[in-house]
Backbone as CSV, one residue per row, in Angstrom:
resi,resn,N_x,N_y,N_z,CA_x,CA_y,CA_z,C_x,C_y,C_z
1,MET,-1.884,-20.265,2.864,-0.853,-19.564,3.589,-1.320,-18.147,3.897
2,SER,-1.137,-17.726,5.114,-1.517,-16.372,5.503,-0.398,-15.402,5.176
3,HIS,-0.810,-14.283,4.597,0.143,-13.208,4.333,0.089,-12.214,5.484
4,ASN,1.217,-11.643,5.777,1.322,-10.516,6.691,2.136,-9.471,5.949
5,LEU,1.421,-8.498,5.372,2.107,-7.493,4.563,1.188,-6.327,4.296
6,ALA,1.812,-5.252,3.847,1.075,-4.087,3.374,1.315,-3.971,1.883
7,LEU,0.259,-3.730,1.142,0.338,-3.438,-0.288,-0.094,-1.990,-0.464
8,ILE,0.722,-1.221,-1.174,0.490,0.207,-1.303,0.492,0.572,-2.786
9,LEU,-0.503,1.321,-3.200,-0.566,1.852,-4.565,-0.255,3.341,-4.490
10,LEU,0.794,3.742,-5.209,1.201,5.143,-5.256,0.980,5.661,-6.676
11,PRO,-0.056,6.469,-6.866,-0.355,6.947,-8.216,0.733,7.880,-8.747
12,ARG,0.928,7.805,-10.069,1.853,8.685,-10.772,3.227,8.748,-10.099
13,THR,3.742,7.583,-9.764,5.043,7.476,-9.100,5.867,6.427,-9.824
14,ASP,7.151,6.689,-9.967,8.075,5.741,-10.579,8.820,5.011,-9.464
15,PRO,8.973,3.689,-9.559,9.693,2.963,-8.514,11.100,3.507,-8.252
16,ALA,11.771,4.000,-9.288,13.122,4.536,-9.112,13.127,5.748,-8.177
17,ALA,12.039,6.525,-8.196,11.941,7.693,-7.316,11.890,7.289,-5.846
18,LEU,11.533,6.037,-5.591,11.471,5.531,-4.216,12.760,4.823,-3.815
19,GLY,13.695,4.707,-4.761,14.950,4.030,-4.472,14.989,2.580,-4.911
20,ALA,14.059,2.179,-5.781,14.054,0.794,-6.275,15.309,0.568,-7.114
21,SER,15.954,-0.528,-6.870,17.179,-0.869,-7.578,16.845,-1.744,-8.780
22,PRO,16.932,-1.195,-10.006,16.571,-1.994,-11.183,17.527,-3.158,-11.438
23,SER,18.698,-3.119,-10.816,19.646,-4.217,-11.028,19.330,-5.427,-10.155
24,GLU,18.521,-5.228,-9.146,18.113,-6.334,-8.273,16.607,-6.516,-8.420
25,VAL,16.184,-7.614,-8.993,14.755,-7.856,-9.137,14.396,-9.175,-8.464
26,THR,13.139,-9.274,-8.109,12.668,-10.446,-7.394,11.222,-10.736,-7.792
27,THR,10.697,-11.812,-7.278,9.317,-12.204,-7.538,8.420,-11.710,-6.407
28,PHE,7.110,-11.780,-6.624,6.183,-11.397,-5.563,6.313,-12.340,-4.371
29,ASP,6.488,-13.622,-4.629,6.651,-14.568,-3.519,7.839,-14.183,-2.646
30,GLU,8.932,-13.771,-3.276,10.111,-13.361,-2.502,9.888,-11.998,-1.846
31,ALA,9.283,-11.061,-2.574,9.055,-9.715,-2.037,8.091,-9.732,-0.858
32,SER,7.172,-10.686,-0.831,6.164,-10.744,0.234,6.547,-11.697,1.366
33,SER,7.702,-12.299,1.273,8.145,-13.262,2.276,8.439,-12.587,3.611
34,SER,8.110,-13.263,4.688,8.398,-12.729,6.026,9.893,-12.682,6.306
35,GLU,10.689,-13.309,5.462,12.137,-13.302,5.641,12.805,-12.087,4.999
36,VAL,12.039,-11.313,4.241,12.575,-10.117,3.590,12.676,-9.011,4.639
37,LEU,13.743,-8.244,4.547,13.999,-7.223,5.561,13.450,-5.847,5.221
38,GLY,12.790,-5.718,4.074,12.260,-4.413,3.714,11.327,-4.493,2.528
39,PRO,10.772,-3.352,2.149,9.799,-3.311,1.064,10.436,-3.419,-0.321
40,SER,9.598,-3.790,-1.285,9.966,-3.843,-2.697,8.898,-3.098,-3.480
41,ALA,9.259,-2.670,-4.687,8.330,-1.911,-5.512,8.307,-2.457,-6.930
42,ALA,7.164,-2.254,-7.591,6.994,-2.672,-8.981,6.180,-1.604,-9.702
43,ALA,6.439,-1.466,-10.994,5.697,-0.507,-11.814,4.433,-1.156,-12.343
44,VAL,3.348,-0.388,-12.318,2.077,-0.779,-12.918,1.619,0.444,-13.712
45,GLY,1.931,0.441,-14.995,1.642,1.613,-15.816,2.403,2.812,-15.282
46,ASP,1.694,3.919,-15.025,2.315,5.134,-14.488,2.400,5.127,-12.970
47,HIS,2.034,4.032,-12.356,1.953,3.958,-10.901,2.985,2.983,-10.350
48,THR,3.140,3.016,-9.042,4.012,2.073,-8.351,3.198,1.343,-7.306
49,VAL,3.446,0.056,-7.190,2.899,-0.712,-6.079,4.075,-1.117,-5.204
50,VAL,3.846,-1.079,-3.919,4.863,-1.428,-2.936,4.340,-2.593,-2.121
51,CYS,5.222,-3.544,-1.874,4.922,-4.668,-0.996,5.853,-4.546,0.199
52,ASP,5.279,-4.403,1.378,6.081,-4.272,2.598,5.694,-5.378,3.572
53,PRO,6.460,-6.481,3.592,6.121,-7.582,4.500,6.376,-7.258,5.967
54,THR,7.072,-6.150,6.238,7.263,-5.745,7.629,6.062,-4.950,8.127
55,MET,5.283,-4.409,7.212,4.123,-3.554,7.470,4.496,-2.287,8.234
56,THR,5.782,-2.004,8.362,6.208,-0.836,9.137,7.291,-0.007,8.464
57,MET,8.008,-0.564,7.503,9.182,0.131,6.984,8.862,1.184,5.933
58,PHE,7.823,0.962,5.124,7.508,1.944,4.096,6.622,3.017,4.714
59,GLU,7.107,4.252,4.652,6.346,5.354,5.240,5.675,6.174,4.147
60,LEU,4.390,6.379,4.308,3.655,7.264,3.408,4.016,8.703,3.722
61,PRO,3.933,9.588,2.728,4.129,11.014,3.028,3.036,11.497,3.980
62,ALA,3.278,12.626,4.616,2.304,13.185,5.561,0.944,13.399,4.903
63,HIS,0.956,13.782,3.633,-0.278,14.004,2.882,-0.206,13.188,1.598
64,PRO,-0.626,11.920,1.652,-0.544,11.067,0.461,-1.363,11.632,-0.693
65,ALA,-0.881,11.420,-1.907,-1.574,11.880,-3.106,-2.950,11.218,-3.196
66,ALA,-3.891,11.938,-3.778,-5.216,11.367,-4.022,-5.055,10.093,-4.836
67,GLY,-5.775,9.084,-4.450,-5.689,7.806,-5.140,-4.706,6.831,-4.513
68,THR,-3.957,7.279,-3.511,-3.068,6.365,-2.786,-3.933,5.366,-2.038
69,VAL,-3.541,4.107,-2.117,-4.302,3.026,-1.481,-3.350,2.192,-0.634
70,VAL,-3.800,1.806,0.550,-3.054,0.876,1.395,-4.010,-0.247,1.795
71,VAL,-3.600,-1.474,1.497,-4.333,-2.653,1.948,-3.363,-3.452,2.801
72,GLU,-3.747,-3.693,4.048,-2.903,-4.466,4.953,-3.547,-5.822,5.197
73,LEU,-2.735,-6.842,5.062,-3.162,-8.208,5.308,-2.409,-8.707,6.531
74,ALA,-3.093,-8.860,7.621,-2.495,-9.414,8.831,-3.162,-10.768,9.054
75,GLY,-2.783,-11.719,8.216,-3.427,-13.028,8.221,-3.310,-13.761,9.539
76,VAL,-2.173,-13.608,10.207,-1.983,-14.285,11.488,-2.993,-13.761,12.511
77,ALA,-3.260,-12.459,12.470,-4.222,-11.847,13.389,-5.635,-11.842,12.819
78,ASP,-5.807,-12.325,11.584,-7.108,-12.338,10.909,-7.711,-10.933,10.857
79,THR,-6.856,-9.963,10.493,-7.274,-8.569,10.404,-6.814,-8.000,9.062
80,TYR,-7.720,-7.279,8.399,-7.462,-6.758,7.060,-7.972,-5.329,6.997
81,THR,-7.151,-4.421,6.464,-7.556,-3.021,6.402,-7.476,-2.489,4.978
82,LEU,-8.273,-1.485,4.726,-8.270,-0.735,3.477,-8.248,0.742,3.840
83,ARG,-7.301,1.470,3.244,-7.263,2.925,3.369,-7.114,3.505,1.971
84,VAL,-7.995,4.433,1.637,-7.931,5.142,0.366,-7.843,6.626,0.710
85,PHE,-6.871,7.313,0.110,-6.654,8.730,0.371,-7.162,9.562,-0.794
86,GLY,-7.625,10.772,-0.487,-8.089,11.686,-1.525,-9.322,12.433,-1.073
87,GLU,-10.081,12.922,-2.059,-11.267,13.718,-1.764,-12.353,12.920,-1.061
88,SER,-12.399,11.626,-1.317,-13.379,10.760,-0.682,-12.633,9.640,0.049
89,PRO,-12.058,9.969,1.223,-11.257,8.975,1.927,-12.088,7.785,2.399
90,ARG,-11.417,6.660,2.513,-12.077,5.420,2.926,-11.179,4.706,3.918
91,PHE,-11.767,4.202,4.987,-11.042,3.402,5.973,-11.965,2.280,6.417
92,ARG,-11.491,1.054,6.277,-12.317,-0.116,6.617,-11.417,-1.178,7.224
93,VAL,-11.877,-1.770,8.321,-11.127,-2.826,8.987,-12.053,-4.029,9.181
94,VAL,-11.555,-5.182,8.752,-12.249,-6.445,8.973,-11.379,-7.268,9.920
95,ALA,-11.952,-7.679,11.039,-11.228,-8.490,12.014,-12.072,-9.714,12.344
96,GLU,-11.437,-10.861,12.204,-12.104,-12.132,12.495,-13.441,-12.249,11.759
97,GLY,-13.445,-11.790,10.504,-14.612,-11.934,9.652,-15.699,-10.893,9.831
98,LYS,-15.487,-9.927,10.721,-16.496,-8.895,10.962,-15.918,-7.513,10.660
99,VAL,-16.741,-6.653,10.084,-16.326,-5.274,9.856,-16.368,-4.564,11.203
100,VAL,-15.206,-4.083,11.663,-15.132,-3.422,12.966,-14.912,-1.919,12.841
101,GLU,-14.565,-1.459,11.655,-14.389,-0.035,11.382,-14.836,0.189,9.949
102,ASP,-15.648,1.215,9.733,-16.163,1.461,8.392,-16.424,2.952,8.238
103,GLN,-15.431,3.677,7.694,-15.543,5.115,7.517,-15.458,5.463,6.041
104,GLY,-16.250,6.418,5.630,-16.244,6.865,4.243,-17.166,6.014,3.391
105,VAL,-17.244,6.392,2.137,-18.110,5.712,1.178,-17.330,4.571,0.531
106,ALA,-17.959,3.415,0.439,-17.322,2.260,-0.194,-16.900,2.614,-1.619
107,VAL,-15.734,2.136,-2.009,-15.259,2.347,-3.375,-15.865,1.264,-4.268
108,PRO,-16.076,1.557,-5.551,-16.691,0.569,-6.446,-15.975,-0.785,-6.459
109,ALA,-14.665,-0.791,-6.246,-13.910,-2.059,-6.265,-14.331,-3.008,-5.144
110,GLU,-15.021,-2.501,-4.131,-15.471,-3.348,-3.030,-16.687,-4.201,-3.398
111,GLN,-17.379,-3.839,-4.483,-18.582,-4.580,-4.865,-18.254,-6.042,-5.147
112,GLY,-19.031,-6.919,-4.572,-18.901,-8.344,-4.831,-17.861,-9.052,-3.998
113,LEU,-17.108,-8.327,-3.178,-16.056,-8.983,-2.396,-16.607,-9.914,-1.318
114,GLU,-17.817,-9.639,-0.865,-18.410,-10.517,0.155,-18.655,-11.917,-0.393
115,GLU,-18.607,-12.059,-1.710,-18.791,-13.379,-2.322,-17.520,-14.224,-2.267
116,ILE,-16.396,-13.616,-1.923,-15.138,-14.351,-1.774,-15.045,-14.775,-0.318
117,ASP,-15.063,-16.077,-0.082,-15.133,-16.607,1.283,-13.945,-16.223,2.155
118,ASP,-12.755,-16.288,1.622,-11.562,-16.024,2.414,-11.274,-14.521,2.437
119,PRO,-11.213,-13.887,3.629,-10.998,-12.439,3.674,-9.635,-12.022,3.115
120,GLU,-8.636,-12.889,3.237,-7.333,-12.558,2.664,-7.413,-12.504,1.138
121,ASP,-8.023,-13.511,0.546,-8.211,-13.508,-0.904,-9.044,-12.310,-1.341
122,ALA,-10.062,-11.978,-0.551,-10.921,-10.837,-0.887,-10.122,-9.533,-0.881
123,HIS,-9.233,-9.371,0.088,-8.469,-8.133,0.165,-7.338,-8.081,-0.862
124,LEU,-6.775,-9.230,-1.213,-5.835,-9.259,-2.333,-6.556,-8.854,-3.618
125,GLU,-7.744,-9.393,-3.808,-8.556,-9.042,-4.985,-8.882,-7.554,-4.981
126,LEU,-9.245,-7.018,-3.828,-9.572,-5.601,-3.703,-8.377,-4.743,-4.107
127,PHE,-7.199,-5.066,-3.578,-6.020,-4.281,-3.939,-5.768,-4.348,-5.440
128,CYS,-5.852,-5.526,-5.996,-5.592,-5.687,-7.431,-6.591,-4.895,-8.264
129,ARG,-7.849,-4.906,-7.878,-8.851,-4.111,-8.606,-8.492,-2.636,-8.560
130,LEU,-8.111,-2.158,-7.383,-7.773,-0.744,-7.238,-6.502,-0.384,-8.000
131,ALA,-5.600,-1.350,-8.159,-4.354,-1.119,-8.902,-4.518,-1.365,-10.398
132,GLY,-5.696,-1.848,-10.805,-5.938,-2.127,-12.218,-5.272,-3.401,-12.705
133,LEU,-5.166,-4.374,-11.811,-4.514,-5.657,-12.123,-5.480,-6.809,-11.958
134,ALA,-5.266,-7.862,-12.720,-5.881,-9.148,-12.391,-5.019,-9.725,-11.274
135,ARG,-5.609,-10.499,-10.387,-4.851,-10.997,-9.235,-3.597,-11.758,-9.661
136,ALA,-3.676,-12.561,-10.706,-2.509,-13.321,-11.164,-1.381,-12.391,-11.610
137,GLU,-1.715,-11.191,-12.081,-0.693,-10.249,-12.542,0.196,-9.742,-11.408
138,LEU,-0.322,-9.745,-10.188,0.485,-9.317,-9.043,1.746,-10.179,-8.945
139,TRP,1.610,-11.463,-9.230,2.732,-12.398,-9.164,3.649,-12.268,-10.373
140,GLU,3.152,-11.668,-11.455,3.956,-11.532,-12.673,4.762,-10.227,-12.710
141,LEU,4.493,-9.294,-11.806,5.224,-8.026,-11.796,6.690,-8.267,-11.452
142,VAL,7.536,-7.352,-11.903,8.952,-7.398,-11.585,9.169,-6.485,-10.375
143,TRP,9.569,-7.075,-9.274,9.718,-6.356,-8.007,11.184,-6.028,-7.778
144,ALA,11.450,-4.844,-7.270,12.811,-4.428,-6.940,12.852,-3.945,-5.487
145,PRO,13.828,-4.419,-4.732,13.941,-3.962,-3.344,14.172,-2.453,-3.288
146,LEU,13.603,-1.825,-2.269,13.837,-0.394,-2.047,15.071,-0.260,-1.164
147,VAL,15.973,0.609,-1.598,17.221,0.792,-0.845,17.234,2.119,-0.129
């Protein structure tokens, strides 16, 4: 199944500060569904991860904190992006299996990703590495809709 969503890592952020409703929780499958009308957030240690299946509703601040990461999976369009903010910014776009944009120095989490055949799986793995998660843990997080 192709995902169409943005995954965002916000360092040193609490989901409640973004408006996450702790009384309403959901699973990753539900939070990433194309039928969801907005983003959801989950805590990962001192950080927050956001899943935005609209890829448009969650807005980053004008100057994202160092360590903020955005991975976009546009499976229908076969396009995948990585943006890392901070002192060593990174921007990379893979479209139809080819790198079409490559700015900045590769982050260590990118090592070995070319060994994963499916670019969607590779970018999910990349996001999880950057968030300090095993890929299966993404599905185990407790997600709360942002209000």
